[in-house]
C-alpha positions, 0 to 999 in steps of 0.5 A: 219789847218792854215785857220780854223779861217779865216773869211776874205772876208765874209759879216756880219750883226750885229744888235744893233752893235753900242754899247755894245756886238754888237760893240764888235762883229762888231769890231772883224769881221771888224778887221779880214777882214769882211765887216760888216753892223751894225744897230741901231735905233739911226743912229748917234750912229751907224755912230759914231761906224762905223767911228771908226771901218772903220779905220781898215776895212769896216763897214757900219751903217744903221738905223733900228727899228727892233721892228716892221715888217715894220722896219725889212722889210725896213732894209732887203730891204736896205741890199738886195739893197747893197748885193747879199748875206750875210755870217753871221747874228748876232741877237744881238739887244735887250731890258731889263725891270726891275720892281717888280713883283706886278708892272711889266707892260704889256708894259715891257713884250711886248717890250722885247718879241717883240725885243728879240724874235719876231724880231730875228725870223722874221729878220732871216726869211727875211734874208734867201734868202741872207743867202742861196745865200751865203751857200755852202757845204764848206762855210756854212752861219752862224746865231748867236743869242745873248742870256744871262746867264739869259736864263740859270739860275735864275737872282737876279733881277726882269727882268721877260720878259728878262729872259723868252725871252733869254730862248726862244732864246736859244730854238729857236736856236735849232729849227732853227738849225734843220730846216736850216741845210738842207740849209747849214746854222748853227744856234748857240747862245752865252750866255754872262755873265757880259760884259760892256754895256748900258744894264748892266751899272747901275748893274755894277755901283751899284753891281759890286762886287756882280757880280764878286763874282759870276764869278769863273774867277773873272773878267768882260768880255772884248771885245776880249772875245766876239769877239773871240766867235763870230769869232769861230761860224762864221769860218770854225773851227765851221763847224760841230757845230750847235744848241748850246749855247756857254756860255761866262761868266767866269764860271758864269752859271756853278755855279748857 
């Protein structure tokens, strides 16, 4: 029983791990003995985060543009050149676009869908050989997709493609979970509520009280809240859990 939450010795890839929720998850993994790769389009930012996290474990930064097939192939090749297997894939890289419905551009729709949905599927597809290499009956490989409470409830802001993309991620998680169970790979999602990040920076600056009013527990999420959820979905304690979306939102979605 004492090893149920042990993830030490595993290898993880966290996309978009240089800041925000990705960095929170990466920190939780690194501090608990996981060799963790993070990526960002901005390599300087990724290297800065990796340098900080490497004080407590192993964190390696790579540059990646996951919005294109070429970028996905390049990133997977870089990991494959370094590792024979990976135990955990966290699909966290994402984008948001907000605009009034009459002005919402096709470019805003395509950018968000490409990064939030299309890249999640194809990155998972390309990483399957490394995930299958790690998977055994007793030690399942793990895929964790980062969704959002906006994929479960209707947001106040006009982020049409973002909400649609996160709802798609939640359903795709179920579809992937059913197929990949035979490969000894679990697939789950986390739907964060209000957490500090670049994506929520403006909203928290201008509408923090409004957001707090929607959270029954009365606070914004903290790094430990997100790290704990990601550790749970990667550890032996969740070996019989697949196809679910774990809301980490202080009760937000349950009241919407």
